[in-house]
N, C-alpha and C positions, 0 to 999 in steps of 0.2 A: 186671681193672680195676680194685683196689684198688693192685697194684700202679703200677699207669697213673698215677692219681687222687695217692697218694703221696710217684710219682718214685721207691721202691724197694721192695723186698720184703721191708726190712729194721725189723723191728713189732712188738716186744711187745706183745700181746693176749691177752686171754681170750676161750673161746666157753663158753658155759654149758646141757647140753641140757635139755628139759624133759621127754625121757623116763622113765617113773617106774621102767624097767626095767633102767636105764643102771647101770652099775656105779663108773664115775666122772662122777659130773656137768658136772664143767667139768677142761678143760684147759685145756693154756699151750702159749704157741709165743712164736719169737723171728720169726720169716719166713709170709710168707703160703705161699708155697711148703709149709714144715710140711704147710699145713692141707688144703691139696691134698693133695700126696702121702695123710694119714690119712682124704681119703678116696675117694679112687684104696684106696685097704688097703681100707674097710669096707665096699664095695660090694664087693670082686672076695672077702671071705670069709667075709662074712652069702650070698655067692650069687647078689644078685641082677646081679651082668654078672662078665665076661671079659676078664683085663687087659689083653689088645688093645683091646676096644669103649672101655674107660674111658680111654685113652693118647690116641684117635684121636679122642673125645668133645675132652677138656682143648687138641688144639690146633685143633680147632676152635671153641670154645670163646676160645682167647687172640685167635683171627684177632677173632671177632667182637666183643670188647672193647677189640681197636685198634682197629677198627672205627667205632666205638658212641664211644672220645673222641676219635677220631681228628675225623671225624666233626659230633657230639656237642654233645663239650662244651667247651665254649668262657670263655674266662675272664671277670669283668666285666666290665666296659667295653669290650666288644667294638662296635666301629663297625656290626657287623652290624642287631647289635639297637637301635642309633640313638643306644649310651646313648657317656658318653664315657669 
């Protein structure tokens, strides 16, 4: 969804965890896809999911994001809502 909103995969950003057991509290990224890859890897490494399950889920999530972006997000001034 963030790639669709910003129109690019490339964006410098940081995420910080509130988990008191985390060794590294803040992670830096240059692409949204880097964060996605890390989430998939972390879930596999911790034993929550299998890699194949996360790949399928990521694909489904992209489909849902594309559909929601296309059908619900409208530019400001969209005539559908009676705005100029």
